[in-house]
C-alpha positions in Angstrom: -38.8 -6.5 -37.2 -36.1 -4.8 -35.4 -36.8 -0.7 -33.7 -34.4 0.4 -36.4 -36.5 -0.7 -39.1 -33.8 -3.5 -40.2 -35.4 -7.0 -40.3 -33.7 -9.9 -38.9 -33.2 -12.8 -41.5 -29.7 -12.8 -41.6 -26.8 -12.6 -38.8 -24.6 -10.0 -40.7 -21.7 -10.4 -38.4 -21.1 -13.7 -40.1 -20.8 -11.9 -43.1 -17.8 -9.6 -41.8 -14.3 -10.2 -43.2 -11.3 -8.3 -42.5 -9.6 -6.6 -45.6 -6.4 -9.4 -45.7 -9.1 -11.9 -46.1 -8.8 -14.1 -48.9 -11.2 -14.1 -52.1 -11.2 -17.8 -51.4 -12.6 -16.8 -47.9 -15.3 -14.6 -49.3 -16.3 -16.9 -51.7 -17.1 -19.2 -48.9 -18.8 -16.6 -46.9 -20.7 -15.6 -50.0 -22.0 -18.9 -50.7 -22.3 -20.2 -47.0 -25.2 -20.8 -45.2 -26.6 -17.4 -45.1 -26.7 -17.2 -49.1 -26.5 -13.6 -48.9 -24.1 -13.3 -51.5 -22.5 -10.5 -50.1 -19.4 -9.7 -47.9 -18.9 -6.8 -45.6 -15.3 -5.7 -45.4 -14.6 -4.1 -41.9 -11.6 -3.4 -39.9 -11.1 -4.0 -36.2 -13.0 -1.0 -35.7 -16.1 -2.1 -37.3 -16.0 0.5 -40.2 -17.1 -0.6 -43.4 -14.3 -0.6 -45.6 -16.1 -1.9 -48.6 -18.2 -4.6 -49.8 -17.6 -7.7 -52.2 -19.9 -9.6 -54.2 -20.2 -12.3 -56.9 -19.5 -10.0 -59.7 -16.5 -8.6 -58.4 -15.2 -12.0 -57.9 -15.7 -12.7 -61.3 -14.3 -9.5 -62.5 -11.1 -10.4 -60.7 -10.7 -13.7 -61.8 -11.2 -12.6 -65.4 -8.1 -10.3 -64.8 -6.1 -13.1 -63.5 -6.1 -12.6 -59.8 -5.7 -15.6 -57.7 -8.3 -16.6 -55.0 -5.4 -16.3 -52.4 -5.3 -12.7 -53.1 -6.8 -10.2 -50.3 -10.4 -9.1 -50.6 -9.4 -5.5 -50.4 -7.8 -5.9 -54.3 -11.4 -6.9 -55.2 -13.8 -4.9 -52.7 -16.0 -2.2 -53.8 -14.2 0.8 -51.8 -17.6 2.7 -52.1 -20.6 1.0 -51.4 -24.6 2.1 -50.9 -24.9 2.2 -47.3 -28.1 3.2 -45.6 -28.1 4.4 -42.2 -28.9 2.4 -39.2 -32.0 4.0 -38.0 -33.8 3.8 -41.3 -37.6 3.1 -41.4 -39.0 0.3 -43.2 -41.0 2.4 -45.5 -37.6 4.4 -46.5 -35.9 1.1 -47.2 -38.8 0.0 -49.4 -38.9 3.3 -51.2 -35.0 2.9 -51.6 -35.0 -0.8 -52.9 -37.9 0.2 -55.3 -35.4 3.0 -56.8 -32.3 1.2 -56.6 -33.0 -2.6 -57.3 -29.7 -4.2 -55.1 -29.8 -7.2 -53.5 -28.3 -6.2 -50.0 -27.3 -2.7 -48.5 -25.4 -2.6 -45.5 -26.6 -0.3 -42.5 -24.0 1.6 -41.0 -24.0 4.1 -37.7 -22.9 7.5 -38.0 -19.3 6.6 -37.8 -19.7 4.3 -40.4 -19.2 1.1 -38.4 -21.8 -1.8 -39.7 -25.1 -2.3 -37.9 -26.7 -4.4 -40.1 -27.7 -5.4 -43.7 -30.8 -5.1 -45.5 -32.4 -7.4 -48.5 -34.3 -6.5 -51.2 -36.0 -9.9 -50.7 -37.2 -8.9 -47.1 -38.9 -5.8 -48.2 -40.3 -6.2 -51.7 -42.4 -9.0 -52.7 -41.2 -11.2 -55.2 -43.4 -11.5 -58.2 
């Protein structure tokens, strides 16, 4: 476990795409080797602009959006985040109250600094 409370199971940097990336590229990242099921949308300044999960992609396809469209058209621009220095105990409390698969960790300036996954913190039944 890292000092800041985040476990190190996934290379979160491999999940970051710029807002202009295509929906197709987002699908490739979500379903790639990490299997994280999430894309973190950030600019060159590393500030989190939004997230894309599979349900966002499904909704966009149902609305007729082409896979070559940019992910800023499908991303959630107000994702739930946690602070970079959150304790493991607080992460567990958060996931028990808010069952989400993955939550980005951000610093005080809103820059992406990690990703916590519920499966890393809560025992699976």
